[in-house]
C-alpha positions in Angstrom: -30.0 -13.6 -18.4 -30.6 -17.0 -16.6 -31.6 -17.7 -13.0 -28.0 -19.0 -12.0 -26.7 -16.0 -13.7 -29.0 -13.6 -11.7 -27.8 -15.3 -8.3 -24.2 -15.1 -9.3 -24.5 -11.6 -10.1 -26.3 -10.9 -6.8 -23.7 -12.6 -4.8 -20.7 -10.9 -6.4 -22.4 -7.6 -5.4 -22.4 -7.9 -1.6 -19.3 -5.8 -1.2 -21.1 -2.9 -3.1 -24.0 -3.3 -0.6 -21.5 -3.0 1.9 -19.9 0.1 0.6 -23.1 2.0 -0.1 -24.6 1.3 3.4 -25.4 4.3 5.5 -24.4 4.4 8.8 -26.9 5.8 11.4 -26.0 7.6 14.6 -24.6 4.9 17.1 -26.9 6.2 19.7 -29.9 4.5 18.0 -30.7 0.9 18.9 -31.6 -0.1 15.6 -28.7 1.7 13.8 -25.8 0.5 12.2 -22.6 0.0 14.2 -20.1 1.1 11.9 -19.9 4.9 13.9 -19.1 3.4 16.9 -15.5 4.0 17.3 -16.9 7.1 19.6 -18.4 5.1 22.3 -17.2 3.0 25.2 -16.1 -0.5 24.6 -18.7 -1.8 27.3 -21.2 0.2 25.2 -20.4 -1.2 21.9 -20.3 -4.9 23.2 -23.7 -4.1 24.5 -24.7 -2.8 21.2 -23.3 -5.7 19.4 -25.5 -8.2 21.5 -28.6 -6.2 20.9 -27.8 -6.5 17.3 -26.9 -10.2 17.5 -30.2 -10.6 19.5 -32.6 -8.9 17.0 -31.1 -10.8 14.0 -31.5 -14.2 16.1 -35.2 -13.3 16.7 -36.0 -12.2 13.2 -34.3 -15.5 11.9 -36.8 -17.5 14.2 -39.8 -15.9 12.7 -38.3 -16.2 9.1 -37.8 -20.0 9.6 -41.4 -20.3 10.9 -42.7 -17.9 7.9 -40.9 -20.4 5.5 -42.1 -23.5 7.1 -46.0 -22.4 7.0 -45.3 -21.2 3.3 -43.4 -24.3 1.8 -42.8 -26.9 4.4 -45.2 -29.8 5.2 -45.2 -30.6 8.8 -44.2 -34.4 8.0 -41.0 -32.9 6.2 -40.2 -30.6 9.2 -40.1 -33.7 11.4 -37.9 -35.7 8.9 -35.7 -32.7 8.7 -35.3 -32.0 12.3 -34.7 -35.6 12.8 -32.0 -35.7 10.2 -30.2 -32.6 11.2 -28.8 -30.1 9.1 -25.4 -30.3 7.4 -24.1 -26.4 8.1 -21.8 -25.1 5.8 -20.1 -23.3 9.0 -19.0 -26.7 10.2 -16.2 -25.9 8.2 -14.6 -23.1 10.3 -14.4 -25.7 13.3 -15.8 -23.2 15.7 -16.2 -24.9 19.1 -19.9 -25.7 20.0 -20.1 -27.7 23.2 -20.2 -25.8 26.5 -16.7 -27.1 27.6 -15.1 -26.1 24.7 -16.2 -22.7 24.4 -15.3 -22.1 28.0 -11.6 -22.7 27.3 -11.4 -20.3 24.2 -9.7 -17.1 24.9 -11.8 -13.7 24.5 -9.5 -13.2 21.0 -11.1 -16.3 19.8 -14.4 -15.5 20.9 -14.2 -12.3 19.0 -12.8 -13.8 16.0 -15.3 -16.7 15.8 -18.1 -14.7 15.9 -16.7 -12.4 13.2 -15.8 -15.5 11.1 -19.5 -16.8 11.4 -21.1 -13.3 10.6 -18.8 -13.0 7.6 -19.5 -16.5 6.3 -23.2 -15.7 6.2 -23.2 -12.5 4.3 -23.0 -14.2 0.6 -25.3 -16.8 1.5 -27.8 -14.4 2.5 -27.7 -12.4 -0.6 -28.2 -16.0 -2.6 -31.2 -16.6 -0.2 -32.7 -13.1 -0.8 -32.0 -13.5 -4.7 -33.4 -17.1 -4.6 -36.7 -16.5 -2.9 -38.0 -13.8 -5.2 -38.2 -16.5 -7.8 -41.1 -18.3 -5.7 -44.6 -17.3 -6.7 -45.5 -17.8 -3.1 -43.2 -16.1 -1.1 -44.9 -13.4 1.0 -43.8 -9.8 1.2 -43.0 -10.5 5.1 -40.8 -13.2 4.2 -38.7 -11.2 1.5 -38.8 -8.1 3.9 -37.4 -10.1 6.9 -34.4 -11.8 4.5 -33.7 -8.3 3.0 -33.3 -6.9 6.9 -31.0 -10.0 8.3 -28.6 -8.9 5.6 -28.6 -5.4 6.3 -28.0 -6.0 9.9 -25.6 -8.9 9.3 -23.5 -6.0 7.2 -23.8 -3.4 10.1 -23.1 -6.4 12.7 -20.0 -7.0 10.8 -18.9 -3.7 10.8 -19.4 -3.4 14.7 -17.5 -6.8 15.7 -14.5 -5.3 13.5 -14.7 -2.1 15.3 -14.8 -4.2 18.7 -11.7 -6.1 17.6 -10.0 -3.0 17.3 -10.9 -1.4 20.4 -10.4 -4.5 22.8 -7.6 -6.4 21.1 -6.0 -3.1 19.2 -5.8 -5.3 16.0 -7.5 -6.1 12.9 -9.7 -9.3 11.7 -7.6 -12.6 11.6 -7.3 -14.1 7.8 -9.4 -17.6 8.0 -7.9 -20.5 5.8 -11.1 -21.9 4.9 -12.0 -21.0 1.3 -15.6 -19.7 0.0 -15.9 -22.4 -2.2 -15.6 -24.7 1.2 -18.4 -22.8 2.8 -20.7 -21.5 0.1 -21.4 -23.7 -3.3 -23.0 -21.4 -5.7 -24.5 -23.8 -7.9 -28.5 -23.2 -8.2 -30.6 -26.1 -7.3 -32.2 -27.9 -10.7 -35.7 -27.9 -9.3 -37.9 -26.0 -7.3 -38.2 -28.7 -4.4 -34.7 -28.9 -4.0 -34.0 -24.9 -4.1 -36.7 -24.9 -1.5 -35.2 -27.6 0.9 -31.7 -25.8 0.4 -33.3 -22.6 1.2 -34.9 -24.2 4.2 -31.7 -25.5 5.3 -29.9 -22.3 4.8 -32.3 -20.5 7.4 -32.5 -23.0 9.6 -28.4 -22.9 9.9 -28.4 -19.3 10.0 -30.6 -19.3 13.0 -28.5 -21.6 14.6 -25.5 -19.8 14.1 -26.7 -16.4 15.0 -27.8 -18.1 18.4 -24.1 -19.4 18.6 -22.8 -15.8 18.2 -25.1 -14.6 20.8 -23.9 -17.2 23.4 -20.3 -16.3 22.4 -20.7 -12.5 22.7 -22.6 -12.8 26.1 -20.1 -15.2 27.5 -17.5 -12.6 26.7 -19.3 -9.9 28.4 -19.5 -12.1 31.2 -15.9 -12.5 31.4 -15.5 -8.4 31.2 -17.4 -8.0 34.1 -15.3 -10.5 35.6 -18.3 -12.6 36.9 -17.2 -16.0 38.3 -18.3 -19.1 36.8 -19.6 -17.5 33.4 -21.8 -20.1 31.6 
């Protein structure tokens, strides 16, 4: 089996990962969120925010590890100055403070869900490609695996939260999977490393955006004036 075939196989198997993930007691902070129908809406929102904060923190650590192992400082600076063209730009989720303030609670929740779901396959892809690098540390590989597992759990929690708060299922998106995530393998190792670095950087940005949206939602639920 070629490297490309291995990556595509792993990406195609992510729904199985979702199915076989073992939910843990919802009362445990580190547990899955899929068994949270029995707890209050307020507590569930807190749990979803905690999950997002943890994922963001680990994504920061993963970016730092990846930079230390693969990205020389001049290239880091060049990449930061150029900016990252993140795939989730196709979702057209508001990013400015004024835009975010104007969207409804319903769109806040569905925006978070779209971001979460758009990252599951790329993280499967990332986990697979990084195992092919000779110098990828066990710590980085474990963090990537952990982020994927927690992201699947976060998806479950947000879906339950939508049911509790809006009494409805998830909305369908018109953006295709191919728009978000081309599955062609990079032709050389340097291109592959830079692609993975871009994925990690964008994932960190998007998890931070999820955190902002969810905290704004919590602020609104608590009826605090002038939520920022």
